[in-house]
C-alpha positions as CSV (number, residue, x, y, z in Angstrom):
1,X,133.4,96.5,18.4
2,X,134.9,99.8,17.6
3,X,132.3,102.3,16.1
4,X,132.7,103.4,12.5
5,X,131.0,106.4,10.9
6,X,131.0,105.3,7.2
7,X,127.6,103.7,7.6
8,X,126.0,106.8,8.7
9,X,128.3,109.4,7.0
10,X,126.5,112.7,6.4
11,X,127.1,114.3,3.0
12,X,127.5,117.9,3.0
13,X,127.5,120.3,0.0
14,X,125.0,118.8,-2.5
15,X,123.7,121.1,-5.2
16,X,120.1,121.9,-5.5
17,X,119.9,119.8,-8.7
18,X,121.1,116.7,-6.8
19,X,118.6,117.2,-4.1
20,X,115.8,117.6,-6.5
21,X,116.7,114.3,-8.3
22,X,116.9,112.5,-4.9
23,X,113.4,113.9,-4.0
24,X,111.8,113.0,-7.3
25,X,113.3,109.4,-7.1
26,X,112.2,109.0,-3.5
27,X,108.7,110.1,-4.3
28,X,108.3,107.8,-7.3
29,X,109.7,104.8,-5.3
30,X,108.1,105.4,-1.9
31,X,106.0,102.2,-2.0
32,X,109.1,100.0,-2.9
33,X,111.6,101.6,-0.4
34,X,110.7,99.1,2.3
35,X,111.3,96.1,0.0
36,X,114.8,96.8,-1.2
37,X,118.2,97.1,0.6
38,X,120.2,100.2,0.9
39,X,122.7,99.0,-1.5
40,X,120.0,98.1,-4.1
41,X,118.6,101.7,-3.7
42,X,122.1,103.2,-4.1
43,X,122.6,101.1,-7.3
44,X,119.3,102.3,-8.7
45,X,120.3,106.0,-7.8
46,X,123.6,105.5,-9.5
47,X,121.9,104.4,-12.7
48,X,119.4,107.4,-12.5
49,X,122.2,109.8,-11.8
50,X,124.3,108.7,-14.7
51,X,121.9,110.5,-17.1
52,X,121.7,113.5,-14.9
53,X,125.4,113.7,-14.8
54,X,125.8,113.6,-18.5
55,X,123.5,116.4,-18.9
56,X,125.3,118.6,-16.3
57,X,129.1,118.0,-15.9
58,X,129.1,119.8,-12.6
59,X,126.5,117.6,-11.0
60,X,128.0,115.5,-8.1
61,X,125.0,113.3,-7.3
62,X,126.5,110.3,-9.1
63,X,129.9,110.7,-7.2
64,X,128.0,111.0,-3.9
65,X,126.0,107.8,-4.5
66,X,129.3,106.0,-5.5
67,X,130.8,107.0,-2.2
68,X,127.8,105.9,-0.2
69,X,127.7,102.5,-2.1
70,X,131.4,101.9,-1.5
71,X,130.9,102.6,2.4
72,X,128.0,100.1,2.3
73,X,130.5,97.5,1.0
74,X,133.1,98.0,3.9
75,X,132.0,94.9,5.8
76,X,130.7,92.9,2.9
77,X,133.0,93.1,-0.2
78,X,136.3,94.8,0.1
79,X,137.1,94.5,-3.6
80,X,133.9,96.4,-4.5
81,X,134.8,99.0,-1.8
82,X,138.3,99.5,-3.5
83,X,136.9,99.7,-7.1
84,X,134.3,102.1,-6.3
85,X,136.6,104.3,-4.3
86,X,139.0,104.5,-7.2
87,X,136.2,105.5,-9.5
88,X,134.8,108.2,-7.1
89,X,138.3,109.6,-6.4
90,X,139.0,109.9,-10.1
91,X,135.6,111.6,-10.9
92,X,135.9,114.0,-7.9
93,X,139.4,115.1,-9.0
94,X,138.1,115.7,-12.6
95,X,135.3,117.7,-11.4
96,X,137.4,119.4,-8.5
97,X,134.9,118.2,-6.2
98,X,136.6,118.6,-2.7
99,X,134.0,116.8,-0.6
100,X,134.1,113.9,-2.9
101,X,138.0,113.7,-2.8
102,X,138.0,113.8,1.0
103,X,135.5,111.1,1.4
104,X,137.1,109.0,-1.3
105,X,140.4,109.1,0.7
106,X,138.3,108.0,3.8
107,X,137.0,105.0,1.9
108,X,140.6,104.1,0.8
109,X,141.6,104.3,4.5
110,X,138.7,102.0,5.5
111,X,139.8,99.5,2.9
112,X,143.4,99.3,4.0
113,X,142.2,99.3,7.7
114,X,140.1,96.2,7.1
115,X,143.0,94.5,5.3
116,X,145.2,95.1,8.4
117,X,147.5,97.6,6.5
118,X,147.4,100.3,9.3
119,X,150.2,102.5,7.9
120,X,148.5,102.8,4.5
121,X,145.1,103.5,6.2
122,X,146.7,106.3,8.3
123,X,148.2,107.8,5.1
124,X,144.9,108.1,3.5
125,X,143.0,109.4,6.6
126,X,145.8,112.0,6.9
127,X,145.1,113.1,3.4
128,X,141.4,113.4,4.2
129,X,142.2,115.4,7.3
130,X,144.6,117.8,5.7
131,X,142.3,118.5,2.7
132,X,139.2,119.1,5.0
133,X,141.4,121.4,7.2
134,X,142.5,123.5,4.2
135,X,138.9,124.0,3.0
136,X,137.6,124.5,6.7
137,X,135.0,121.6,6.3
138,X,134.6,120.9,10.0
139,X,132.3,118.0,9.7
140,X,134.6,116.1,7.4
141,X,137.6,117.2,9.5
142,X,136.1,115.7,12.7
143,X,135.3,112.5,10.9
144,X,138.8,112.2,9.7
145,X,140.2,112.8,13.2
146,X,138.0,110.0,14.5
147,X,139.3,107.6,11.7
148,X,142.9,108.6,12.4
149,X,142.5,108.1,16.2
150,X,141.0,104.6,15.6
151,X,144.0,103.6,13.5
152,X,146.5,104.9,15.9
153,X,144.7,102.8,18.5
154,X,145.1,99.6,16.3
155,X,148.7,100.5,15.9
156,X,149.2,100.6,19.7
157,X,150.0,104.4,19.8
158,X,147.4,105.1,22.5
159,X,148.7,108.5,23.4
160,X,148.4,109.8,19.9
161,X,145.0,108.1,19.5
162,X,143.6,109.6,22.6
163,X,144.9,113.1,21.5
164,X,143.1,112.9,18.2
165,X,139.9,111.7,19.9
166,X,140.0,114.7,22.3
167,X,140.5,117.1,19.3
168,X,137.5,115.5,17.7
169,X,135.3,115.9,20.7
170,X,136.2,119.6,20.9
171,X,135.2,120.2,17.4
172,X,132.1,118.0,17.7
173,X,131.0,119.9,20.7
174,X,131.2,123.2,18.7
175,X,129.1,121.7,16.0
176,X,126.7,120.0,18.4
177,X,127.4,116.8,16.3
178,X,126.0,114.4,18.7
179,X,126.3,111.3,16.5
180,X,130.1,111.8,16.4
181,X,130.3,112.6,20.0
182,X,128.7,109.2,20.8
183,X,131.0,107.5,18.4
184,X,134.2,109.1,19.8
185,X,133.2,108.4,23.5
186,X,132.7,104.8,22.5
187,X,136.1,104.6,20.7
188,X,137.8,106.1,23.7
189,X,136.1,103.5,26.0
190,X,137.8,100.9,23.8
191,X,141.3,102.4,24.5
192,X,140.5,101.8,28.2
193,X,139.3,98.3,27.5
194,X,142.8,97.5,26.0
195,X,144.2,98.5,29.4
196,X,141.6,96.4,31.2
197,X,140.3,99.5,33.0
198,X,136.6,98.5,32.7
199,X,135.3,101.2,35.1
200,X,136.8,104.0,33.0
201,X,135.6,102.4,29.9
202,X,132.0,102.2,31.3
203,X,132.2,106.0,32.0
204,X,132.7,106.7,28.3
205,X,130.1,104.1,27.1
206,X,127.5,105.7,29.4
207,X,128.3,109.1,27.9
208,X,127.8,107.6,24.4
209,X,124.6,106.1,25.6
210,X,123.4,109.4,26.8
211,X,124.1,111.0,23.5
212,X,122.2,108.3,21.7
213,X,119.3,108.8,23.8
214,X,119.2,112.4,22.8
215,X,119.5,111.4,19.1
216,X,116.7,108.9,19.4
217,X,118.0,106.4,16.8
218,X,117.5,102.9,17.9
219,X,120.4,101.5,15.7
220,X,122.9,103.9,17.4
221,X,121.6,102.8,20.8
222,X,121.9,99.2,19.9
223,X,125.6,99.6,18.8
224,X,126.5,101.1,22.1
225,X,124.5,98.6,24.2
226,X,126.3,95.7,22.2
227,X,129.7,97.2,23.3
228,X,128.4,97.6,26.9
229,X,127.3,94.0,26.8
230,X,130.8,92.9,25.8
231,X,132.3,95.0,28.6
232,X,129.9,93.6,31.3
233,X,130.9,90.1,30.0
234,X,134.6,90.9,30.7
235,X,133.6,92.2,34.1
236,X,131.7,88.9,34.7
237,X,128.5,90.8,35.2
238,X,126.7,88.4,33.1
239,X,123.1,89.2,33.7
240,X,123.6,92.9,32.8
241,X,125.6,91.7,29.8
242,X,122.7,89.3,28.7
243,X,120.1,92.0,29.0
244,X,122.1,94.5,26.9
245,X,123.0,92.1,24.1
246,X,119.4,90.7,23.8
247,X,118.1,94.2,23.3
248,X,120.8,94.9,20.7
249,X,120.1,91.7,18.8
250,X,116.3,92.6,18.6
251,X,117.1,95.8,16.8
252,X,119.8,94.5,14.5
253,X,117.8,91.5,13.5
254,X,114.8,93.8,12.6
255,X,117.1,96.2,10.5
256,X,119.3,93.3,9.1
257,X,122.6,95.0,9.9
258,X,124.8,92.0,9.4
259,X,128.1,93.2,10.6
260,X,126.7,94.4,14.0
261,X,124.6,91.3,14.1
262,X,127.5,89.0,13.7
263,X,129.3,90.9,16.5
264,X,126.3,90.6,18.8
265,X,126.0,86.9,18.3
266,X,129.7,86.5,19.1
267,X,129.3,88.5,22.3
268,X,126.2,86.4,23.2
269,X,128.3,83.2,22.8
270,X,131.0,84.7,24.9
271,X,128.5,85.3,27.7
272,X,127.3,81.8,27.6
273,X,131.0,80.6,27.5
274,X,131.6,82.5,30.7
275,X,128.5,80.9,32.1
276,X,130.1,77.4,31.2
277,X,127.1,76.7,28.9
278,X,129.3,75.6,26.1
279,X,126.6,74.1,23.9
280,X,124.6,77.4,23.9
281,X,127.8,79.3,23.4
282,X,128.6,77.3,20.2
283,X,124.9,77.8,19.1
284,X,125.5,81.7,19.0
285,X,129.0,81.4,17.8
286,X,127.7,79.3,14.7
287,X,125.1,82.0,14.1
288,X,127.9,84.6,14.0
289,X,130.1,82.3,11.9
290,X,127.3,82.1,9.2
291,X,127.1,85.9,9.0
292,X,130.9,86.2,8.7
293,X,130.5,84.2,5.5
294,X,128.6,87.2,4.1
295,X,130.8,90.1,5.5
296,X,134.4,90.9,5.7
297,X,135.5,91.7,9.3
298,X,138.8,89.9,10.1
299,X,139.2,91.6,13.5
300,X,135.8,90.5,14.5
301,X,136.3,87.0,13.2
302,X,139.5,86.4,15.3
303,X,137.5,86.9,18.5
304,X,134.8,84.5,17.1
305,X,137.3,81.8,16.3
306,X,139.1,82.0,19.6
307,X,135.8,81.8,21.4
308,X,134.7,78.8,19.4
309,X,138.1,77.2,20.1
310,X,137.6,77.5,23.8
311,X,134.1,76.2,23.7
312,X,135.1,73.0,21.8
313,X,138.0,72.6,24.2
314,X,135.6,72.7,27.1
315,X,133.4,70.0,25.4
316,X,136.6,67.8,24.9
317,X,136.5,68.2,21.1
318,X,140.1,69.0,20.7
319,X,140.4,68.2,17.0
320,X,137.7,70.6,16.1
321,X,139.2,73.3,18.4
322,X,142.5,72.8,16.7
323,X,141.1,73.7,13.2
324,X,139.5,76.9,14.6
325,X,142.6,77.9,16.5
326,X,144.8,77.5,13.5
327,X,142.5,79.5,11.4
328,X,142.6,82.2,14.1
329,X,146.4,82.1,14.1
330,X,146.7,82.5,10.4
331,X,144.2,85.4,10.5
332,X,145.9,87.2,13.3
333,X,149.3,86.9,11.6
334,X,147.7,88.2,8.4
335,X,146.5,91.5,10.0
336,X,149.1,91.7,12.8
337,X,146.7,91.5,15.7
338,X,148.9,90.7,18.7
339,X,146.1,90.0,21.2
340,X,144.7,87.5,18.7
341,X,148.0,85.7,18.4
342,X,148.5,85.5,22.1
343,X,145.0,84.0,22.7
344,X,145.1,81.4,19.9
345,X,148.8,80.3,20.6
346,X,148.0,79.6,24.2
347,X,145.1,77.4,23.0
348,X,147.2,75.6,20.4
349,X,149.9,75.0,23.2
350,X,147.3,73.4,25.4
351,X,145.8,71.3,22.4
352,X,149.2,69.9,21.4
353,X,150.3,69.2,24.9
354,X,147.3,67.0,25.3
355,X,148.1,65.3,22.0
356,X,151.7,64.8,23.4
357,X,153.1,66.6,20.3
358,X,155.4,68.5,22.5
359,X,157.6,70.0,19.8
360,X,154.6,71.8,18.4
361,X,153.3,72.7,21.9
362,X,156.6,74.2,22.8
363,X,156.8,76.2,19.6
364,X,153.4,77.8,20.2
365,X,154.1,78.3,23.8
366,X,157.2,80.3,22.9
367,X,155.2,82.4,20.6
368,X,152.6,82.9,23.4
369,X,155.4,83.9,25.8
370,X,157.0,86.5,23.4
371,X,153.7,88.0,22.5
372,X,152.5,88.2,26.1
373,X,155.8,89.9,27.2
374,X,155.5,92.4,24.3
375,X,152.0,93.3,25.3
376,X,152.8,93.5,29.0
377,X,155.8,95.6,28.4
378,X,153.9,98.2,26.3
379,X,150.8,98.1,28.5
380,X,152.2,100.4,31.3
381,X,153.8,102.7,28.7
382,X,150.5,103.0,26.9
383,X,148.6,103.8,30.1
384,X,151.1,106.4,31.1
385,X,151.1,108.0,27.7
386,X,147.4,108.2,27.6
387,X,147.4,109.9,31.0
388,X,150.2,112.3,29.9
389,X,148.3,113.1,26.8
390,X,145.1,113.8,28.7
391,X,146.9,116.0,31.2
392,X,148.7,118.0,28.4
393,X,145.3,118.5,26.6
394,X,143.7,119.6,29.8
395,X,146.6,122.1,30.5
396,X,146.5,123.5,27.0
397,X,142.7,123.9,27.2
398,X,143.1,125.6,30.7
399,X,145.7,128.0,29.4
400,X,143.4,128.9,26.4
401,X,140.7,129.6,28.9
402,X,143.1,131.8,31.0
403,X,144.1,133.9,28.0
404,X,140.5,134.3,27.0
405,X,139.7,135.5,30.6
406,X,142.5,138.0,30.3
407,X,141.2,139.4,27.1
408,X,137.7,139.7,28.4
409,X,138.9,141.3,31.6
410,X,140.2,144.3,29.7
411,X,136.8,144.7,28.1
412,X,135.0,144.4,31.4
413,X,136.3,147.6,33.1
414,X,133.0,149.5,32.4
415,X,131.0,146.5,33.5
416,X,132.9,146.5,36.8
417,X,132.2,150.3,37.3
418,X,128.5,149.6,36.7
419,X,128.6,146.7,39.1
420,X,130.2,149.0,41.8
421,X,127.3,151.5,41.4
422,X,124.8,148.5,41.8
423,X,126.6,147.6,44.9
424,X,126.3,151.1,46.4
425,X,122.6,151.1,45.5
426,X,122.2,147.6,47.0
427,X,123.8,148.8,50.3
428,X,121.2,151.6,50.5
429,X,118.4,149.3,49.8
430,X,119.9,147.0,52.4
431,X,119.8,149.8,55.1
432,X,116.3,150.7,54.3
433,X,115.0,147.1,54.7
434,X,117.4,146.1,57.5
435,X,114.6,146.2,60.1
436,X,112.4,144.0,58.1
437,X,115.1,141.4,57.5
438,X,116.0,141.4,61.1
439,X,112.4,140.7,62.0
440,X,112.3,137.8,59.5
441,X,115.4,136.4,61.0
442,X,113.9,136.5,64.4
443,X,110.8,134.7,63.2
444,X,112.9,132.0,61.5
445,X,114.9,131.6,64.8
446,X,111.6,131.1,66.7
447,X,110.3,128.6,64.1
448,X,113.7,126.7,64.3
449,X,113.7,126.7,68.2
450,X,110.0,125.4,68.1
451,X,111.0,122.6,65.7
452,X,114.0,121.7,67.9
453,X,111.8,121.5,71.0
454,X,109.3,119.3,69.1
455,X,112.1,117.0,68.1
456,X,113.4,116.7,71.6
457,X,109.9,116.1,72.9
458,X,109.4,113.3,70.4
459,X,112.8,111.8,71.4
460,X,111.8,111.9,75.1
461,X,108.5,110.2,74.3
462,X,110.4,107.5,72.5
463,X,112.8,107.0,75.5
464,X,109.8,106.8,77.8
465,X,108.2,104.1,75.5
466,X,111.5,102.1,75.5
467,X,111.6,102.4,79.3
468,X,108.0,101.2,79.7
469,X,108.6,98.4,77.4
470,X,111.7,97.2,79.2
471,X,110.0,97.3,82.6
472,X,107.0,95.5,81.1
473,X,109.2,92.7,79.8
474,X,111.2,92.6,83.1
475,X,108.0,92.4,85.1
476,X,106.1,89.9,83.1
477,X,108.6,87.6,81.4
478,X,111.5,87.6,83.8
479,X,109.9,88.0,87.2
480,X,107.7,85.0,86.7
481,X,110.5,82.3,85.9
482,X,112.7,84.0,88.6
483,X,109.9,83.9,91.2
484,X,109.3,80.2,90.5
485,X,112.9,79.4,90.9
486,X,113.0,81.2,94.3
487,X,109.9,79.4,95.4
488,X,111.4,76.0,94.5
489,X,114.7,76.8,96.4
490,X,112.5,77.9,99.4
491,X,110.6,74.5,99.4
492,X,113.9,72.6,99.2
493,X,115.6,74.7,102.0
494,X,112.6,74.3,104.3
495,X,112.6,70.5,103.8
496,X,109.2,70.4,102.1
497,X,110.8,68.9,99.0
498,X,113.3,66.0,98.9
499,X,116.6,66.1,97.1
500,X,115.4,63.6,94.5
501,X,112.2,65.8,93.9
502,X,114.5,68.8,93.5
503,X,116.7,67.1,91.1
504,X,113.7,66.2,89.0
505,X,113.1,69.8,88.5
506,X,116.8,70.6,87.4
507,X,116.2,70.0,83.6
508,X,113.2,72.4,83.7
509,X,115.2,74.9,85.8
510,X,118.0,74.8,83.2
511,X,115.6,75.5,80.4
512,X,114.1,78.4,82.4
513,X,117.6,79.9,83.1
514,X,118.7,79.5,79.5
515,X,115.4,81.2,78.5
516,X,116.0,84.0,80.9
517,X,119.7,84.4,79.7
518,X,118.5,84.5,76.1
519,X,115.7,87.1,77.0
520,X,118.4,89.3,78.8
521,X,120.7,89.2,75.9
522,X,117.9,90.3,73.6
523,X,116.8,93.0,76.0
524,X,120.4,94.4,76.3
525,X,121.0,94.3,72.5
526,X,117.5,95.9,71.8
527,X,118.0,98.5,74.5
528,X,121.4,99.5,73.0
529,X,119.9,99.9,69.6
530,X,116.9,101.9,70.9
531,X,119.2,104.3,72.7
532,X,121.9,104.6,70.1
533,X,124.4,102.7,72.1
534,X,125.0,99.8,69.7
535,X,128.1,100.2,67.4
536,X,128.4,98.1,64.3
537,X,132.0,96.9,63.6
538,X,132.1,94.9,60.4
539,X,134.9,92.5,59.7
540,X,135.7,89.5,57.6
541,X,133.5,86.8,59.2
542,X,133.2,83.0,58.6
543,X,129.4,82.3,58.6
544,X,129.7,78.5,59.2
545,X,131.4,78.9,62.5
546,X,128.8,81.1,63.8
547,X,126.0,78.9,62.7
548,X,127.6,75.7,64.1
549,X,128.1,77.4,67.5
550,X,124.5,78.4,67.7
551,X,123.4,74.9,66.6
552,X,125.4,73.4,69.4
553,X,124.0,76.0,71.8
554,X,120.3,75.2,70.9
555,X,120.9,71.5,70.4
556,X,119.3,70.5,73.8
557,X,116.1,72.3,73.0
558,X,116.1,70.7,69.5
559,X,116.6,67.2,71.0
560,X,113.9,67.7,73.7
561,X,111.3,68.3,70.7
562,X,113.1,65.7,68.5
563,X,113.7,68.4,65.9
564,X,116.3,67.9,63.2
565,X,118.7,70.8,62.7
566,X,120.3,70.7,59.1
567,X,123.3,73.0,58.4
568,X,123.9,73.7,54.7
569,X,126.3,76.6,55.1
570,X,129.4,76.0,53.0
571,X,132.8,76.3,54.7
572,X,134.1,79.0,52.4
573,X,131.2,81.4,52.9
574,X,132.7,84.6,54.3
575,X,130.7,87.8,54.9
576,X,131.5,91.3,55.8
577,X,129.6,92.1,59.0
578,X,129.8,92.6,62.8
579,X,130.1,89.0,64.0
580,X,128.5,89.6,67.4
581,X,125.3,91.1,65.6
582,X,125.1,88.3,63.1
583,X,125.4,85.8,66.0
584,X,122.4,87.4,67.7
585,X,120.4,87.3,64.3
586,X,121.2,83.6,63.7
587,X,120.4,82.7,67.4
588,X,117.0,84.5,67.3
589,X,116.0,83.1,63.9
590,X,116.9,79.5,65.1
591,X,115.3,79.9,68.5
592,X,112.2,81.3,66.8
593,X,112.1,78.3,64.4
594,X,112.5,75.8,67.3
595,X,109.7,77.6,69.3
596,X,107.2,77.2,66.4
597,X,108.2,73.8,65.0
598,X,106.3,70.8,66.4
599,X,108.0,67.6,67.7
600,X,109.8,65.5,65.1
601,X,110.0,68.6,62.8
602,X,112.9,69.8,60.7
603,X,114.8,73.2,60.5
604,X,117.1,73.9,57.6
605,X,119.7,76.8,57.7
606,X,121.7,77.6,54.5
607,X,123.2,80.4,52.4
608,X,123.2,81.3,48.7
609,X,126.4,83.0,47.6
610,X,125.5,85.7,45.1
611,X,127.7,88.2,43.3
612,X,127.9,90.8,46.1
613,X,125.9,89.4,48.9
614,X,125.2,86.3,50.7
615,X,121.5,85.3,51.1
616,X,121.1,83.4,54.4
617,X,117.8,81.4,55.0
618,X,116.2,79.6,58.0
619,X,113.3,77.3,57.0
620,X,111.1,75.3,59.2
621,X,107.9,73.1,58.8
622,X,106.2,74.5,61.8
623,X,103.0,76.4,62.5
624,X,103.4,79.2,59.9
625,X,101.9,82.6,60.1
626,X,99.0,84.7,58.6
627,X,99.5,87.7,56.5
628,X,98.5,89.9,59.3
629,X,101.1,88.4,61.6
630,X,103.8,88.7,59.1
631,X,103.0,92.5,58.7
632,X,103.6,93.0,62.4
633,X,106.7,91.0,63.3
634,X,109.3,93.3,62.0
635,X,107.8,96.5,63.3
636,X,110.1,98.5,65.6
637,X,107.5,99.1,68.3
638,X,105.8,95.7,68.0
639,X,105.4,93.6,71.1
640,X,103.6,90.9,69.2
641,X,104.4,87.4,70.7
642,X,102.9,84.0,70.2
643,X,103.0,80.8,72.3
644,X,105.1,78.0,70.7
645,X,104.1,74.5,70.0
646,X,105.0,73.5,73.6
647,X,103.7,76.7,75.1
648,X,107.0,78.5,74.9
649,X,106.8,82.3,75.6
650,X,108.8,85.1,73.9
651,X,109.3,88.7,74.5
652,X,108.3,89.9,71.0
653,X,111.6,91.6,70.5
654,X,113.6,89.0,68.7
655,X,112.5,89.6,65.1
656,X,112.5,93.5,65.5
657,X,116.0,93.2,66.8
658,X,117.0,91.0,63.9
659,X,115.7,93.6,61.4
660,X,117.7,96.4,63.0
661,X,120.9,94.5,63.1
662,X,120.5,93.3,59.5
663,X,120.0,96.8,58.3
664,X,123.0,98.0,60.4
665,X,125.0,95.5,58.4
666,X,123.7,96.8,55.1
667,X,121.3,93.9,54.5
668,X,117.7,93.2,54.1
669,X,115.3,90.7,55.9
670,X,112.0,89.2,54.8
671,X,109.8,86.2,55.4
672,X,107.6,83.7,53.4
673,X,105.0,81.8,55.4
674,X,101.6,80.1,55.3
675,X,99.6,78.6,58.0
676,X,100.3,75.0,58.7
677,X,103.2,74.9,56.1
678,X,106.0,76.5,58.1
679,X,108.1,79.7,57.7
680,X,111.1,80.7,55.7
681,X,113.1,83.7,57.0
682,X,115.7,85.2,54.7
683,X,118.3,88.0,55.1
684,X,121.2,89.3,53.1
685,X,124.8,90.3,54.3
686,X,127.6,91.6,52.0
687,X,130.1,89.1,50.9
688,X,133.8,89.2,51.3
689,X,134.9,89.0,47.6
690,X,138.3,87.5,47.1
691,X,140.4,89.4,44.5
692,X,141.0,87.4,41.3
693,X,144.7,87.1,40.3
694,X,145.2,88.6,36.8
695,X,147.2,86.6,34.2
696,X,150.4,88.1,32.8
């Protein structure tokens, strides 16, 4: 929803008598102020001001209250807005009250804007801008610029709209007018939203949010957060969208700001629609629809009607959807909103096609095609014009800076002479203290050399620890199975063992050799990571293929223990990772699960595809672990190892290696476990996100 400033328009130039009347009234009604609406308060002030105005023909309090009341009616009763604006303009001209004339013109512009009469709205905002410029009222001038820019955006002249917004920002920065800076940044964001440039739009929304944080007004912050929520919904960041919209709704419900509340309910409906929760979407759309009965906001209502149409279509309630879509079509034609026409005509085309009313379906499809082509044709031109306007504005600003610098340079000659004298003095001081600086430099070099030596010593110690660990594992975990294999061969060779007896040991030998091979692979991979020799080469990788290969590889071990391996990896799961490292991670986690799962157990491997990552899990119903064990297993220097359910022995390297390789692939690894209930290992890897083809 594009931000408007009429609701919080500041009034400048009130006489002392006006302020006195306001102060007296506020003191006498302080206890009632929380019980009446702003419009009721303004009506009371108007009645009170009539008496004051009759006594003093130069008093402008009555006109000011008329203008404020008219602004309050903008989204509630356009006829009242028009009649009050006529009265305030007539009285302002009679009293030669310039501020009143300017603000009355702005209210006329708001009336025509809400009616969809953009050219008439621009005409009145131009009058307000011209008059405020003539009388050098910068606050009213910057407000008029914002209103003009907004209308040019509605008209599709994005270049001129951006130009006016940039002019408004420049004046607002001079005035430190933070509220308007917030509004203008939000409105510029809407220009980029029209171009579907969501990232650039979020840049300006965040600027607006920063200004609102400085202002400290929760209503202003809620307005910005509701627009951010709508943008996140368009970006399909639905959790962020829901957080922002719920925060906004809480504030607007508390303050009963109906127009913004209606918009927030519509955005929340849109979020549920994108989540495919159509019943909840309709619930919030209905809340917005009820509020639209009390306000007059045709642009906002078009989005609401199109959203409700889509929800009913999703629920197969085509007859109800048809009614809402036709209402949206008529309203879009009334105010000339092309994007609204495009959306509803496509929905009507689909509805009548299902009803087999092909003549109507074709007619609406032709309108949809013409509107889409018109919008697409102007989209690139608008984007280029916006970029050209921004560049021209920056060039003009840079040229002005250069001219100012030249002017200042002429005045700075004496300053330069003084600087030269200071430089000479500094050189003298430098020579005097040179020895001291040299000594300090030498001390720093000594400290630096000492630090380098300490780092190298630490590195060498780490290499020694790695070497000792490698030799320990080779001596303990590899020498034993190899020695047993040698002894068996010797017995067979010397005839102390028959061929049949030797063949009985073959399955056991295969298991031992597979274990040795697996241990060697882990040792080599771990050694490379410890000595900075392992390079991660990420690429698009199909996860299901890697998992299936490892299941086949470990199937004999699983069958020997009657363990059921369940693969729940979807075939379309693609990750961005080094396939060799992921293969090592999967193999270690599955091997670990097989080791600690008893006979007739079950191991499940699966993946949850999230927005940007893939969360992979390996769950078993084995022995489980204590909290103390879980704290040790991922430590880099840990040699913690435990015998499996069939006395399987490990090196203690597997999980430490998994952690290092997961982190090299920009992921995280963790475990949930309890003794006797099994263990669940989880790790994340970035997803390969397929680009979504945009519609014409």
